[in-house]
N, CA, C and O atoms as a DFTB+ gen file, in Angstrom:
628 C
 N C O
     1  1      71.228     -45.318    -201.864
     2  2      70.013     -46.101    -201.942
     3  2      68.770     -45.211    -201.821
     4  3      67.834     -45.345    -202.610
     5  1      68.758     -44.306    -200.841
     6  2      67.593     -43.440    -200.650
     7  2      67.412     -42.470    -201.809
     8  3      66.285     -42.185    -202.213
     9  1      68.533     -41.958    -202.350
    10  2      68.453     -41.066    -203.497
    11  2      67.876     -41.813    -204.694
    12  3      67.034     -41.282    -205.418
    13  1      68.325     -43.027    -204.894
    14  2      67.822     -43.830    -206.013
    15  2      66.335     -44.140    -205.840
    16  3      65.584     -44.178    -206.815
    17  1      65.919     -44.359    -204.598
    18  2      64.489     -44.612    -204.327
    19  2      63.649     -43.408    -204.742
    20  3      62.613     -43.564    -205.389
    21  1      64.093     -42.210    -204.369
    22  2      63.361     -40.991    -204.723
    23  2      63.379     -40.772    -206.231
    24  3      62.351     -40.440    -206.823
    25  1      64.539     -40.956    -206.855
    26  2      64.644     -40.771    -208.309
    27  2      63.756     -41.765    -209.064
    28  3      63.080     -41.398    -210.026
    29  1      63.764     -43.004    -208.627
    30  2      62.926     -44.023    -209.267
    31  2      61.462     -43.637    -209.169
    32  3      60.709     -43.786    -210.132
    33  1      61.062     -43.147    -208.023
    34  2      59.685     -42.704    -207.828
    35  2      59.361     -41.531    -208.749
    36  3      58.329     -41.538    -209.420
    37  1      60.231     -40.527    -208.788
    38  2      59.990     -39.335    -209.604
    39  2      60.026     -39.630    -211.101
    40  3      59.474     -38.872    -211.899
    41  1      60.667     -40.717    -211.478
    42  2      60.734     -41.102    -212.893
    43  2      59.336     -41.350    -213.460
    44  3      59.118     -41.172    -214.659
    45  1      58.394     -41.757    -212.618
    46  2      57.006     -41.967    -213.056
    47  2      56.389     -40.704    -213.662
    48  3      55.441     -40.792    -214.442
    49  1      56.919     -39.535    -213.310
    50  2      56.445     -38.257    -213.831
    51  2      57.514     -37.582    -214.692
    52  3      57.387     -36.407    -215.035
    53  1      58.550     -38.313    -215.036
    54  2      59.672     -37.795    -215.823
    55  2      60.336     -36.608    -215.124
    56  3      60.796     -35.673    -215.780
    57  1      60.384     -36.652    -213.798
    58  2      60.998     -35.582    -213.017
    59  2      62.334     -35.993    -212.409
    60  3      62.985     -35.183    -211.748
    61  1      62.746     -37.221    -212.620
    62  2      64.005     -37.697    -212.050
    63  2      65.207     -36.908    -212.559
    64  3      66.214     -36.795    -211.860
    65  1      65.112     -36.372    -213.746
    66  2      66.213     -35.596    -214.334
    67  2      66.362     -34.226    -213.667
    68  3      67.379     -33.557    -213.845
    69  1      65.361     -33.815    -212.907
    70  2      65.409     -32.518    -212.225
    71  2      66.064     -32.600    -210.842
    72  3      66.257     -31.579    -210.181
    73  1      66.406     -33.825    -210.405
    74  2      66.996     -33.993    -209.076
    75  2      68.383     -33.359    -209.053
    76  3      69.194     -33.574    -209.953
    77  1      68.639     -32.582    -208.016
    78  2      69.913     -31.895    -207.825
    79  2      70.687     -32.577    -206.701
    80  3      70.110     -32.913    -205.666
    81  1      71.977     -32.780    -206.895
    82  2      72.839     -33.361    -205.864
    83  2      73.930     -32.363    -205.515
    84  3      74.427     -31.644    -206.383
    85  1      74.303     -32.321    -204.236
    86  2      75.268     -31.339    -203.750
    87  2      76.473     -32.022    -203.115
    88  3      76.388     -33.157    -202.647
    89  1      77.607     -31.301    -203.110
    90  2      78.805     -31.771    -202.420
    91  2      78.779     -31.367    -200.954
    92  3      79.642     -31.772    -200.175
    93  1      77.787     -30.567    -200.584
    94  2      77.651     -30.109    -199.208
    95  2      76.296     -30.563    -198.666
    96  3      75.412     -30.959    -199.425
    97  1      76.150     -30.499    -197.363
    98  2      74.909     -30.932    -196.730
    99  2      73.762     -29.967    -197.024
   100  3      73.937     -28.750    -197.072
   101  1      72.596     -30.553    -197.216
   102  2      71.354     -29.771    -197.343
   103  2      70.334     -30.303    -196.334
   104  3      69.127     -30.268    -196.575
   105  1      70.844     -30.797    -195.198
   106  2      70.025     -31.492    -194.207
   107  2      69.066     -30.590    -193.437
   108  3      68.075     -31.074    -192.889
   109  1      69.340     -29.300    -193.384
   110  2      68.442     -28.374    -192.695
   111  2      67.947     -27.337    -193.702
   112  3      68.468     -27.244    -194.813
   113  1      66.956     -26.574    -193.313
   114  2      66.440     -25.530    -194.188
   115  2      67.562     -24.546    -194.545
   116  3      67.729     -24.195    -195.713
   117  1      68.324     -24.103    -193.549
   118  2      69.401     -23.136    -193.796
   119  2      70.470     -23.714    -194.723
   120  3      70.923     -23.038    -195.647
   121  1      70.872     -24.957    -194.480
   122  2      71.896     -25.583    -195.325
   123  2      71.387     -25.808    -196.746
   124  3      72.130     -25.612    -197.708
   125  1      70.135     -26.215    -196.883
   126  2      69.559     -26.435    -198.209
   127  2      69.488     -25.121    -198.978
   128  3      69.821     -25.082    -200.163
   129  1      69.062     -24.050    -198.324
   130  2      68.980     -22.746    -198.985
   131  2      70.367     -22.309    -199.453
   132  3      70.517     -21.778    -200.553
   133  1      71.371     -22.530    -198.622
   134  2      72.745     -22.179    -198.991
   135  2      73.206     -23.015    -200.187
   136  3      73.778     -22.479    -201.137
   137  1      72.959     -24.319    -200.140
   138  2      73.379     -25.209    -201.236
   139  2      72.701     -24.833    -202.551
   140  3      73.305     -24.946    -203.617
   141  1      71.453     -24.386    -202.477
   142  2      70.683     -24.040    -203.675
   143  2      70.811     -22.575    -204.091
   144  3      70.439     -22.207    -205.205
   145  1      71.337     -21.744    -203.193
   146  2      71.418     -20.321    -203.488
   147  2      70.057     -19.666    -203.556
   148  3      69.816     -18.810    -204.407
   149  1      69.158     -20.069    -202.656
   150  2      67.796     -19.523    -202.644
   151  2      67.419     -19.117    -201.221
   152  3      68.201     -19.290    -200.287
   153  1      66.213     -18.577    -201.070
   154  2      65.722     -18.170    -199.756
   155  2      65.256     -19.403    -198.969
   156  3      64.765     -20.374    -199.543
   157  1      65.419     -19.339    -197.657
   158  2      65.015     -20.446    -196.781
   159  2      63.539     -20.779    -196.925
   160  3      63.160     -21.948    -196.855
   161  1      62.699     -19.767    -197.127
   162  2      61.258     -20.039    -197.209
   163  2      60.882     -20.906    -198.408
   164  3      59.818     -21.525    -198.401
   165  1      61.724     -20.965    -199.431
   166  2      61.430     -21.779    -200.620
   167  2      61.857     -23.242    -200.452
   168  3      61.633     -24.062    -201.343
   169  1      62.465     -23.563    -199.322
   170  2      62.802     -24.960    -199.036
   171  2      61.541     -25.640    -198.507
   172  3      60.936     -25.166    -197.545
   173  1      61.150     -26.731    -199.122
   174  2      59.970     -27.482    -198.669
   175  2      60.433     -28.543    -197.683
   176  3      61.003     -29.563    -198.074
   177  1      60.185     -28.296    -196.409
   178  2      60.622     -29.258    -195.390
   179  2      59.518     -30.278    -195.147
   180  3      58.339     -29.935    -195.058
   181  1      59.926     -31.535    -195.041
   182  2      58.986     -32.630    -194.817
   183  2      59.129     -33.082    -193.370
   184  3      60.170     -33.603    -192.970
   185  1      58.080     -32.876    -192.597
   186  2      58.080     -33.183    -191.166
   187  2      57.268     -34.445    -190.906
   188  3      56.210     -34.648    -191.500
   189  1      57.774     -35.289    -190.013
   190  2      57.060     -36.527    -189.685
   191  2      56.489     -36.438    -188.275
   192  3      57.170     -36.034    -187.333
   193  1      55.219     -36.827    -188.155
   194  2      54.504     -36.746    -186.885
   195  2      53.949     -38.102    -186.487
   196  3      53.551     -38.906    -187.329
   197  1      53.933     -38.335    -185.177
   198  2      53.383     -39.554    -184.593
   199  2      52.000     -39.220    -184.037
   200  3      51.873     -38.467    -183.071
   201  1      50.968     -39.789    -184.658
   202  2      49.599     -39.550    -184.185
   203  2      49.114     -40.673    -183.267
   204  3      47.924     -40.764    -182.966
   205  1      50.022     -41.509    -182.833
   206  2      49.633     -42.638    -181.989
   207  2      49.354     -43.865    -182.822
   208  3      50.180     -44.777    -182.880
   209  1      48.189     -43.904    -183.479
   210  2      47.804     -45.054    -184.293
   211  2      48.409     -45.014    -185.688
   212  3      48.391     -46.022    -186.395
   213  1      48.952     -43.849    -186.103
   214  2      49.586     -43.761    -187.423
   215  2      50.617     -42.645    -187.445
   216  3      50.658     -41.785    -186.565
   217  1      51.446     -42.685    -188.475
   218  2      52.463     -41.675    -188.720
   219  2      52.046     -40.911    -189.969
   220  3      51.535     -41.504    -190.919
   221  1      52.260     -39.597    -189.974
   222  2      51.931     -38.771    -191.138
   223  2      53.122     -37.895    -191.504
   224  3      54.024     -37.683    -190.694
   225  1      53.113     -37.392    -192.723
   226  2      54.079     -36.399    -193.172
   227  2      53.339     -35.112    -193.497
   228  3      52.240     -35.136    -194.051
   229  1      53.953     -33.991    -193.146
   230  2      53.443     -32.682    -193.537
   231  2      54.597     -31.935    -194.189
   232  3      55.668     -31.787    -193.599
   233  1      54.370     -31.468    -195.410
   234  2      55.375     -30.695    -196.131
   235  2      54.991     -29.231    -196.011
   236  3      53.861     -28.853    -196.319
   237  1      55.943     -28.396    -195.558
   238  2      55.680     -26.976    -195.333
   239  2      56.782     -26.131    -195.964
   240  3      57.845     -26.640    -196.321
   241  1      56.516     -24.842    -196.097
   242  2      57.544     -23.899    -196.526
   243  2      58.594     -23.790    -195.428
   244  3      58.304     -24.012    -194.252
   245  1      59.810     -23.448    -195.821
   246  2      60.929     -23.395    -194.886
   247  2      60.771     -22.418    -193.741
   248  3      61.364     -22.622    -192.681
   249  1      59.990     -21.361    -193.918
   250  2      59.814     -20.379    -192.853
   251  2      58.562     -20.620    -192.015
   252  3      58.292     -19.869    -191.078
   253  1      57.808     -21.644    -192.338
   254  2      56.564     -21.926    -191.609
   255  2      56.824     -22.814    -190.393
   256  3      57.720     -23.657    -190.396
   257  1      56.030     -22.605    -189.376
   258  2      56.097     -23.426    -188.156
   259  2      54.713     -24.019    -187.913
   260  3      53.694     -23.394    -188.205
   261  1      54.698     -25.225    -187.376
   262  2      53.423     -25.874    -187.064
   263  2      52.693     -25.067    -185.994
   264  3      53.269     -24.736    -184.958
   265  1      51.456     -24.760    -186.242
   266  2      50.585     -24.081    -185.286
   267  2      49.846     -25.173    -184.511
   268  3      49.020     -25.890    -185.075
   269  1      50.144     -25.294    -183.231
   270  2      49.589     -26.391    -182.422
   271  2      48.060     -26.410    -182.411
   272  3      47.460     -27.484    -182.447
   273  1      47.426     -25.242    -182.361
   274  2      45.970     -25.199    -182.359
   275  2      45.406     -25.708    -183.683
   276  3      44.478     -26.517    -183.698
   277  1      45.968     -25.235    -184.786
   278  2      45.508     -25.686    -186.105
   279  2      45.733     -27.193    -186.266
   280  3      44.881     -27.900    -186.805
   281  1      46.879     -27.673    -185.796
   282  2      47.190     -29.095    -185.893
   283  2      46.142     -29.910    -185.144
   284  3      45.606     -30.886    -185.669
   285  1      45.857     -29.498    -183.908
   286  2      44.876     -30.231    -183.098
   287  2      43.477     -30.154    -183.709
   288  3      42.723     -31.125    -183.643
   289  1      43.124     -29.018    -184.300
   290  2      41.816     -28.886    -184.958
   291  2      41.673     -29.877    -186.110
   292  3      40.591     -30.421    -186.331
   293  1      42.757     -30.112    -186.842
   294  2      42.709     -31.009    -187.999
   295  2      42.859     -32.474    -187.606
   296  3      42.125     -33.328    -188.102
   297  1      43.808     -32.768    -186.714
   298  2      44.146     -34.162    -186.415
   299  2      43.634     -34.666    -185.064
   300  3      43.855     -35.825    -184.712
   301  1      42.956     -33.810    -184.311
   302  2      42.355     -34.171    -183.011
   303  2      43.360     -34.715    -182.011
   304  3      43.015     -35.529    -181.155
   305  1      44.603     -34.268    -182.120
   306  2      45.633     -34.655    -181.160
   307  2      46.729     -33.598    -181.175
   308  3      46.825     -32.790    -182.099
   309  1      47.538     -33.624    -180.150
   310  2      48.657     -32.696    -180.034
   311  2      49.736     -33.071    -181.068
   312  3      49.930     -34.249    -181.368
   313  1      50.429     -32.068    -181.602
   314  2      51.512     -32.302    -182.565
   315  2      52.715     -32.909    -181.839
   316  3      53.306     -32.284    -180.959
   317  1      53.065     -34.145    -182.229
   318  2      54.242     -34.824    -181.668
   319  2      55.100     -35.309    -182.829
   320  3      54.685     -36.153    -183.622
   321  1      56.296     -34.758    -182.907
   322  2      57.219     -35.190    -183.952
   323  2      57.574     -36.663    -183.718
   324  3      57.651     -37.125    -182.580
   325  1      57.784     -37.372    -184.800
   326  2      58.223     -38.756    -184.730
   327  2      59.643     -38.761    -184.168
   328  3      60.490     -38.017    -184.660
   329  1      59.931     -39.584    -183.145
   330  2      61.291     -39.620    -182.593
   331  2      62.320     -39.956    -183.676
   332  3      62.068     -40.790    -184.546
   333  1      63.466     -39.305    -183.613
   334  2      64.503     -39.462    -184.634
   335  2      64.870     -40.911    -184.910
   336  3      65.105     -41.282    -186.060
   337  1      64.920     -41.733    -183.869
   338  2      65.336     -43.131    -184.052
   339  2      64.302     -43.974    -184.809
   340  3      64.601     -45.093    -185.224
   341  1      63.097     -43.444    -184.988
   342  2      62.041     -44.172    -185.710
   343  2      61.816     -43.683    -187.139
   344  3      61.112     -44.334    -187.911
   345  1      62.406     -42.545    -187.496
   346  2      62.102     -41.909    -188.776
   347  2      62.418     -42.815    -189.967
   348  3      61.541     -43.061    -190.796
   349  1      63.634     -43.309    -190.066
   350  2      63.993     -44.110    -191.240
   351  2      63.141     -45.369    -191.353
   352  3      62.682     -45.709    -192.444
   353  1      62.927     -46.059    -190.247
   354  2      62.120     -47.287    -190.269
   355  2      60.673     -47.008    -190.664
   356  3      60.099     -47.745    -191.467
   357  1      60.082     -45.964    -190.114
   358  2      58.667     -45.664    -190.351
   359  2      58.415     -45.017    -191.722
   360  3      57.439     -45.344    -192.397
   361  1      59.300     -44.102    -192.123
   362  2      59.086     -43.311    -193.334
   363  2      59.793     -43.908    -194.550
   364  3      59.255     -43.901    -195.657
   365  1      61.001     -44.424    -194.333
   366  2      61.775     -44.974    -195.446
   367  2      62.964     -44.112    -195.819
   368  3      63.764     -44.487    -196.676
   369  1      63.084     -42.956    -195.179
   370  2      64.215     -42.050    -195.397
   371  2      64.734     -41.591    -194.045
   372  3      63.982     -41.491    -193.075
   373  1      66.030     -41.313    -193.994
   374  2      66.639     -40.860    -192.749
   375  2      66.465     -39.348    -192.589
   376  3      66.225     -38.631    -193.560
   377  1      66.590     -38.883    -191.351
   378  2      66.492     -37.463    -191.020
   379  2      67.475     -36.680    -191.902
   380  3      68.618     -37.094    -192.094
   381  1      67.012     -35.553    -192.428
   382  2      67.833     -34.733    -193.310
   383  2      67.526     -34.986    -194.768
   384  3      67.789     -34.140    -195.622
   385  1      66.964     -36.163    -195.058
   386  2      66.620     -36.498    -196.432
   387  2      65.168     -36.893    -196.594
   388  3      64.754     -37.320    -197.671
   389  1      64.386     -36.752    -195.521
   390  2      62.972     -37.140    -195.586
   391  2      62.284     -36.298    -196.657
   392  3      62.413     -35.074    -196.690
   393  1      61.559     -36.977    -197.517
   394  2      60.850     -36.314    -198.605
   395  2      59.517     -37.024    -198.813
   396  3      59.312     -38.107    -198.264
   397  1      58.615     -36.448    -199.585
   398  2      57.312     -37.087    -199.802
   399  2      57.291     -38.060    -200.977
   400  3      56.214     -38.482    -201.397
   401  1      58.442     -38.424    -201.511
   402  2      58.519     -39.264    -202.706
   403  2      58.857     -40.705    -202.374
   404  3      59.926     -40.987    -201.833
   405  1      57.961     -41.606    -202.691
   406  2      58.251     -43.020    -202.510
   407  2      58.425     -43.430    -201.066
   408  3      59.256     -44.284    -200.756
   409  1      57.657     -42.835    -200.187
   410  2      57.741     -43.194    -198.770
   411  2      57.116     -44.572    -198.550
   412  3      56.459     -45.118    -199.437
   413  1      57.331     -45.120    -197.365
   414  2      56.748     -46.415    -197.041
   415  2      55.234     -46.370    -197.227
   416  3      54.597     -45.341    -197.000
   417  1      54.689     -47.467    -197.631
   418  2      53.254     -47.571    -197.907
   419  2      52.410     -47.209    -196.684
   420  3      52.751     -47.533    -195.546
   421  1      51.301     -46.528    -196.959
   422  2      50.331     -46.224    -195.907
   423  2      50.593     -44.948    -195.135
   424  3      49.900     -44.673    -194.156
   425  1      51.580     -44.157    -195.549
   426  2      51.884     -42.909    -194.845
   427  2      51.098     -41.768    -195.507
   428  3      51.389     -41.404    -196.646
   429  1      50.110     -41.202    -194.810
   430  2      49.390     -40.056    -195.382
   431  2      50.326     -38.843    -195.496
   432  3      51.143     -38.593    -194.610
   433  1      50.195     -38.099    -196.596
   434  2      51.032     -36.932    -196.836
   435  2      50.139     -35.707    -196.984
   436  3      49.182     -35.709    -197.758
   437  1      50.463     -34.669    -196.235
   438  2      49.718     -33.415    -196.270
   439  2      50.644     -32.308    -196.752
   440  3      51.825     -32.291    -196.406
   441  1      50.117     -31.388    -197.545
   442  2      50.868     -30.272    -198.090
   443  2      50.309     -28.989    -197.500
   444  3      49.125     -28.691    -197.657
   445  1      51.151     -28.236    -196.827
   446  2      50.672     -27.004    -196.210
   447  2      50.610     -25.877    -197.240
   448  3      51.480     -25.746    -198.101
   449  1      49.558     -25.069    -197.125
   450  2      49.334     -23.978    -198.082
   451  2      50.446     -22.931    -198.063
   452  3      50.509     -22.098    -198.968
   453  1      51.316     -22.949    -197.068
   454  2      52.422     -21.986    -197.003
   455  2      53.321     -22.064    -198.233
   456  3      54.016     -21.096    -198.544
   457  1      53.322     -23.194    -198.939
   458  2      54.173     -23.355    -200.124
   459  2      53.545     -22.771    -201.386
   460  3      54.248     -22.526    -202.367
   461  1      52.250     -22.550    -201.373
   462  2      51.552     -22.103    -202.584
   463  2      51.921     -20.687    -203.021
   464  3      51.579     -20.289    -204.135
   465  1      52.594     -19.929    -202.194
   466  2      52.938     -18.541    -202.553
   467  2      54.167     -18.440    -203.441
   468  3      54.522     -17.349    -203.888
   469  1      54.830     -19.583    -203.706
   470  2      56.038     -19.583    -204.521
   471  2      55.804     -20.262    -205.866
   472  3      55.033     -21.218    -205.952
   473  1      56.464     -19.775    -206.916
   474  2      56.337     -20.454    -208.207
   475  2      56.958     -21.841    -208.165
   476  3      56.449     -22.769    -208.793
   477  1      58.064     -21.991    -207.422
   478  2      58.691     -23.300    -207.232
   479  2      59.211     -23.407    -205.808
   480  3      59.491     -22.407    -205.146
   481  1      59.332     -24.657    -205.356
   482  2      59.867     -24.972    -204.037
   483  2      60.851     -26.124    -204.187
   484  3      60.907     -26.767    -205.235
   485  1      61.630     -26.384    -203.134
   486  2      62.688     -27.382    -203.198
   487  2      62.586     -28.401    -202.058
   488  3      63.153     -28.173    -200.990
   489  1      61.885     -29.509    -202.257
   490  2      61.917     -30.572    -201.255
   491  2      63.197     -31.407    -201.398
   492  3      63.815     -31.437    -202.462
   493  1      63.575     -32.070    -200.329
   494  2      64.710     -32.996    -200.364
   495  2      64.371     -34.172    -201.271
   496  3      63.224     -34.357    -201.679
   497  1      65.385     -34.951    -201.569
   498  2      65.191     -36.113    -202.457
   499  2      65.803     -37.375    -201.869
   500  3      66.468     -38.134    -202.574
   501  1      65.581     -37.598    -200.592
   502  2      65.982     -38.866    -199.990
   503  2      67.309     -38.872    -199.280
   504  3      67.608     -39.817    -198.550
   505  1      68.131     -37.826    -199.474
   506  2      69.418     -37.759    -198.780
   507  2      69.611     -36.354    -198.225
   508  3      68.848     -35.437    -198.530
   509  1      70.637     -36.206    -197.411
   510  2      70.956     -34.917    -196.810
   511  2      71.822     -34.068    -197.735
   512  3      72.460     -33.113    -197.291
   513  1      71.845     -34.416    -199.023
   514  2      72.596     -33.605    -199.993
   515  2      71.922     -33.643    -201.367
   516  3      72.587     -33.759    -202.396
   517  1      70.595     -33.542    -201.362
   518  2      69.849     -33.572    -202.625
   519  2      68.554     -32.786    -202.482
   520  3      68.068     -32.547    -201.377
   521  1      68.004     -32.388    -203.634
   522  2      66.727     -31.678    -203.682
   523  2      66.193     -31.752    -205.105
   524  3      66.884     -32.196    -206.022
   525  1      64.958     -31.313    -205.273
   526  2      64.365     -31.215    -206.597
   527  2      63.509     -29.949    -206.621
   528  3      62.822     -29.641    -205.647
   529  1      63.553     -29.223    -207.725
   530  2      62.749     -28.009    -207.851
   531  2      61.420     -28.368    -208.510
   532  3      61.392     -28.884    -209.628
   533  1      60.321     -28.092    -207.813
   534  2      58.981     -28.408    -208.300
   535  2      58.051     -27.225    -208.088
   536  3      58.263     -26.410    -207.189
   537  1      57.022     -27.135    -208.919
   538  2      55.955     -26.183    -208.642
   539  2      55.064     -26.816    -207.566
   540  3      55.100     -28.032    -207.379
   541  1      54.277     -26.021    -206.868
   542  2      53.338     -26.629    -205.918
   543  2      52.411     -27.641    -206.593
   544  3      52.090     -28.670    -205.998
   545  1      51.980     -27.368    -207.818
   546  2      51.124     -28.307    -208.537
   547  2      51.867     -29.612    -208.837
   548  3      51.293     -30.691    -208.694
   549  1      53.131     -29.529    -209.250
   550  2      53.917     -30.750    -209.478
   551  2      54.060     -31.545    -208.190
   552  3      53.953     -32.772    -208.199
   553  1      54.304     -30.842    -207.068
   554  2      54.418     -31.531    -205.784
   555  2      53.130     -32.280    -205.473
   556  3      53.166     -33.426    -205.027
   557  1      52.008     -31.643    -205.703
   558  2      50.715     -32.291    -205.484
   559  2      50.557     -33.507    -206.397
   560  3      50.088     -34.557    -205.958
   561  1      50.944     -33.367    -207.654
   562  2      50.799     -34.460    -208.621
   563  2      51.659     -35.673    -208.272
   564  3      51.245     -36.811    -208.492
   565  1      52.852     -35.435    -207.729
   566  2      53.753     -36.562    -207.429
   567  2      53.505     -37.158    -206.049
   568  3      54.175     -38.111    -205.653
   569  1      52.556     -36.607    -205.326
   570  2      52.174     -37.180    -204.030
   571  2      50.681     -37.518    -204.081
   572  3      49.866     -36.857    -203.438
   573  1      50.330     -38.556    -204.852
   574  2      48.921     -38.942    -204.988
   575  2      48.268     -39.160    -203.621
   576  3      48.849     -39.759    -202.717
   577  1      47.053     -38.656    -203.508
   578  2      46.320     -38.809    -202.254
   579  2      46.636     -37.730    -201.239
   580  3      46.004     -37.664    -200.185
   581  1      47.612     -36.880    -201.546
   582  2      47.954     -35.820    -200.602
   583  2      46.827     -34.791    -200.548
   584  3      46.050     -34.643    -201.492
   585  1      46.761     -34.098    -199.438
   586  2      45.737     -33.067    -199.238
   587  2      46.407     -31.765    -198.846
   588  3      47.373     -31.760    -198.082
   589  1      45.891     -30.651    -199.371
   590  2      46.366     -29.332    -198.945
   591  2      45.665     -28.978    -197.638
   592  3      44.447     -29.114    -197.518
   593  1      46.442     -28.525    -196.665
   594  2      45.893     -28.121    -195.372
   595  2      46.519     -26.794    -194.953
   596  3      47.517     -26.356    -195.526
   597  1      45.925     -26.169    -193.958
   598  2      46.457     -24.931    -193.363
   599  2      46.768     -25.262    -191.914
   600  3      45.889     -25.211    -191.054
   601  1      48.014     -25.600    -191.650
   602  2      48.391     -26.040    -190.313
   603  2      49.610     -25.285    -189.760
   604  3      50.164     -25.660    -188.726
   605  1      50.016     -24.223    -190.458
   606  2      51.234     -23.512    -190.056
   607  2      50.968     -22.058    -189.702
   608  3      49.907     -21.500    -189.980
   609  1      51.972     -21.476    -189.080
   610  2      51.986     -20.046    -188.748
   611  2      53.380     -19.507    -189.062
   612  3      54.306     -20.267    -189.343
   613  1      53.506     -18.205    -189.010
   614  2      54.813     -17.582    -189.143
   615  2      55.245     -17.312    -190.566
   616  3      56.359     -16.837    -190.787
   617  1      54.409     -17.596    -191.526
   618  2      54.789     -17.401    -192.919
   619  2      53.928     -16.361    -193.615
   620  3      54.232     -15.959    -194.738
   621  1      52.884     -15.930    -192.979
   622  2      51.908     -15.061    -193.618
   623  2      52.604     -13.838    -194.207
   624  3      53.511     -13.263    -193.604
   625  1      52.156     -13.461    -195.394
   626  2      52.757     -12.313    -196.091
   627  2      52.297     -11.011    -195.501
   628  3      52.704      -9.946    -195.965
């Protein structure tokens, strides 16, 4: 169901045919990189945060980590991950398959600049055994209203 939700969403840009499915788990950055035969940093991980009054998603490169100071400067609150038991209900996808495609209405999506250094990146596609290869520009195009931000550390070249 979640894979079909992501594919249906991506079909609006004729990108549904690019969705990759695996016989093995791609639920973590390391597992996804192994399943795809690529570097961990090229995995686009989608993180969900609880800001109190709202939930947001931030998509980052696989080797990037949230910088608490940068996060607080942008969102005026401490970075708090959404508790695992709330992820599927709030976002529309379960942990391991959270992606920025076709999420529940009203969820702001932010794209971290750490992904811009790659020609293509691989976000999940709604399940713990799927992904899609996109350019950073394609990712921006398929997440209308998304904003590029600088909220990570640990990836600088």
